[in-house]
C-alpha positions as CSV (number, residue, x, y, z in Angstrom):
1,M,-56.9,38.8,-132.4
2,E,-55.4,39.9,-129.2
3,D,-53.9,37.2,-126.9
4,T,-55.7,37.4,-123.6
5,S,-54.0,34.4,-122.0
6,F,-52.1,34.9,-118.8
7,A,-48.3,34.9,-119.2
8,Y,-45.7,34.8,-116.5
9,S,-43.3,37.6,-116.6
10,Q,-39.7,37.2,-115.9
11,A,-40.1,37.3,-112.2
12,T,-37.3,38.0,-110.0
13,T,-37.4,36.7,-106.5
14,R,-36.5,39.1,-103.8
15,T,-34.2,37.6,-101.3
16,R,-33.4,39.2,-98.1
17,A,-29.8,40.0,-97.8
18,R,-28.7,37.7,-95.1
19,K,-25.5,38.3,-93.3
20,K,-23.5,35.2,-93.6
21,R,-21.1,35.1,-90.8
22,R,-18.6,32.7,-92.0
23,G,-15.9,32.2,-89.6
24,D,-17.8,33.9,-86.8
25,E,-17.8,31.8,-83.7
26,P,-20.9,31.6,-81.5
27,P,-20.6,33.6,-78.2
28,L,-18.8,31.8,-75.4
29,L,-21.0,30.5,-72.6
30,I,-19.2,32.6,-70.1
31,D,-19.9,35.7,-72.2
32,L,-23.6,34.8,-72.4
33,V,-23.7,34.6,-68.6
34,D,-21.8,37.8,-68.2
35,R,-24.3,39.6,-70.5
36,C,-27.1,38.2,-68.3
37,K,-25.3,39.5,-65.2
38,A,-25.0,43.0,-66.7
39,D,-28.7,43.0,-67.5
40,I,-29.7,41.8,-64.0
41,E,-27.3,44.2,-62.3
42,S,-28.7,47.2,-64.3
43,D,-32.2,46.5,-63.1
44,G,-33.5,47.7,-59.7
45,W,-35.2,44.3,-59.1
46,I,-32.0,42.7,-57.8
47,T,-31.6,45.4,-55.2
48,T,-35.1,44.4,-53.8
49,C,-34.2,40.7,-53.8
50,L,-30.8,41.3,-52.1
51,G,-32.6,43.4,-49.5
52,L,-34.8,40.4,-48.6
53,I,-31.8,38.1,-48.5
54,Q,-29.7,40.5,-46.4
55,G,-32.7,40.8,-44.0
56,A,-32.9,37.1,-43.6
57,L,-29.1,36.8,-43.1
58,R,-29.2,39.4,-40.3
59,K,-32.1,37.6,-38.6
60,T,-30.2,34.3,-38.6
61,D,-26.8,35.7,-37.8
62,M,-25.2,34.1,-40.8
63,P,-22.1,36.2,-41.5
64,C,-20.5,34.2,-44.3
65,P,-22.8,31.4,-45.5
66,D,-22.1,28.7,-48.1
67,V,-24.4,28.4,-51.1
68,L,-25.9,25.2,-52.3
69,C,-27.5,25.4,-55.7
70,L,-29.8,22.6,-56.8
71,G,-32.0,22.3,-59.9
72,L,-30.5,25.2,-61.8
73,G,-30.9,23.6,-65.2
74,S,-28.2,23.6,-68.0
75,P,-26.7,27.0,-68.7
76,S,-25.4,25.7,-72.0
77,S,-28.8,24.9,-73.3
78,S,-31.2,27.1,-71.4
79,R,-31.4,30.9,-71.4
80,V,-33.5,30.7,-68.2
81,A,-30.7,28.7,-66.5
82,R,-28.1,31.3,-67.6
83,A,-30.2,34.1,-66.2
84,Q,-30.6,32.2,-62.9
85,L,-26.9,31.5,-62.8
86,A,-26.2,35.2,-63.4
87,F,-28.6,36.1,-60.6
88,L,-26.8,33.7,-58.3
89,I,-23.4,35.0,-59.2
90,S,-24.5,38.6,-58.9
91,S,-26.1,37.9,-55.5
92,C,-23.0,36.2,-54.2
93,T,-20.8,39.1,-55.4
94,M,-23.0,41.7,-53.8
95,L,-23.4,39.7,-50.6
96,E,-19.6,39.2,-50.5
97,I,-19.9,35.4,-50.7
98,V,-16.9,34.0,-52.5
99,L,-17.8,31.7,-55.3
100,S,-15.6,29.0,-54.0
101,N,-18.2,28.6,-51.3
102,V,-20.9,27.8,-53.9
103,S,-21.7,24.2,-54.7
104,V,-23.9,23.2,-57.6
105,Y,-25.7,20.1,-58.8
106,D,-28.3,19.2,-61.4
107,P,-28.5,15.9,-63.3
108,V,-28.8,17.8,-66.6
109,F,-25.4,19.5,-66.3
110,T,-23.3,18.9,-69.4
111,D,-19.5,18.9,-69.4
112,A,-19.6,22.5,-70.8
113,D,-21.8,23.5,-67.8
114,K,-19.4,21.9,-65.3
115,A,-16.4,23.6,-67.0
116,L,-18.3,26.9,-66.7
117,F,-18.9,26.4,-63.0
118,Q,-15.3,25.5,-62.4
119,S,-14.2,28.6,-64.3
120,F,-16.2,30.7,-61.8
121,G,-14.6,28.7,-58.9
122,M,-17.7,26.8,-58.0
123,R,-17.8,23.2,-56.9
124,C,-19.8,20.6,-58.8
125,L,-21.3,18.0,-56.5
126,P,-22.0,14.3,-57.3
127,D,-25.6,13.1,-57.2
128,T,-26.9,12.7,-53.7
129,D,-30.7,12.7,-54.4
130,G,-30.7,15.9,-52.4
131,K,-29.9,14.1,-49.2
132,L,-27.3,16.6,-48.2
133,V,-26.7,17.4,-44.5
134,V,-25.9,21.1,-44.0
135,E,-23.0,21.5,-41.7
136,R,-22.5,25.3,-42.0
137,P,-24.9,28.2,-42.5
138,T,-26.1,27.8,-46.0
139,I,-28.3,29.5,-48.6
140,L,-30.1,26.9,-50.6
141,F,-30.8,28.2,-54.1
142,M,-33.4,25.9,-55.6
143,P,-35.0,27.5,-58.6
144,H,-36.5,24.5,-60.5
145,C,-36.9,21.8,-58.0
146,D,-39.7,19.3,-57.5
147,L,-41.4,18.5,-54.2
148,K,-39.3,15.3,-53.7
149,L,-36.0,17.2,-53.7
150,Y,-37.4,19.6,-51.1
151,E,-38.5,16.6,-49.0
152,N,-35.1,15.1,-49.3
153,I,-33.3,18.3,-48.2
154,L,-35.7,18.9,-45.4
155,G,-35.5,15.3,-44.3
156,A,-31.7,15.2,-44.2
157,N,-31.7,18.4,-42.1
158,W,-34.8,17.9,-39.9
159,S,-33.8,19.3,-36.6
160,E,-34.1,22.8,-35.2
161,E,-30.3,23.1,-35.1
162,Q,-30.0,22.1,-38.8
163,L,-32.9,24.1,-40.1
164,A,-31.7,27.2,-38.3
165,R,-28.6,27.1,-40.6
166,I,-30.6,27.2,-43.9
167,I,-32.1,30.0,-45.9
168,F,-34.1,28.9,-48.9
169,I,-34.2,30.9,-52.1
170,A,-36.8,28.9,-53.9
171,N,-40.4,28.6,-55.1
172,R,-43.0,29.1,-52.4
173,F,-43.6,25.9,-50.5
174,S,-47.3,26.6,-50.5
175,D,-47.3,26.2,-54.3
176,Y,-46.3,22.5,-53.7
177,T,-48.5,21.9,-50.7
178,D,-51.6,23.3,-52.5
179,K,-50.8,21.1,-55.6
180,Y,-50.1,18.1,-53.5
181,V,-53.3,18.4,-51.5
182,C,-55.4,18.8,-54.7
183,T,-53.7,15.7,-56.1
184,I,-54.6,13.6,-53.1
185,I,-58.2,14.9,-53.0
């Protein structure tokens, strides 16, 4: 009688050949930012953005503004933060703003982030709750900030003279006011 029972054959499992990179170091944070810069600079989108910024600078007669960056996020742990940092650096370079005129703060910055900023020549600020008085013409780069931080910055600079020194590169204020009004209602 023929055996009709099921029998397992000598199965061999296929394993994907994985490249084991022993001894390979992960890319340096500065190299990751440089790659993002190269990608951004190869895209025509940045030219459009810089055109808008240059137009605003011409209207306000700000020949050599400082840059204050708040709410960037942690470049060491966020690809989005690295891309925004790359945009900031590329913009400053193309607008001929020296990076020593750039100050940054976010409570999530790690020691690695702070070292990265310092390697670019940027200044890391202490926590001020965003209550920074702008003394010179300044571009405020605020990519991930909440309404409270905008309120603090505007409140600390709430005069015609102070506000005339500021150009915001940020989310649309109407996004916040619309959300705030809906929350109140």
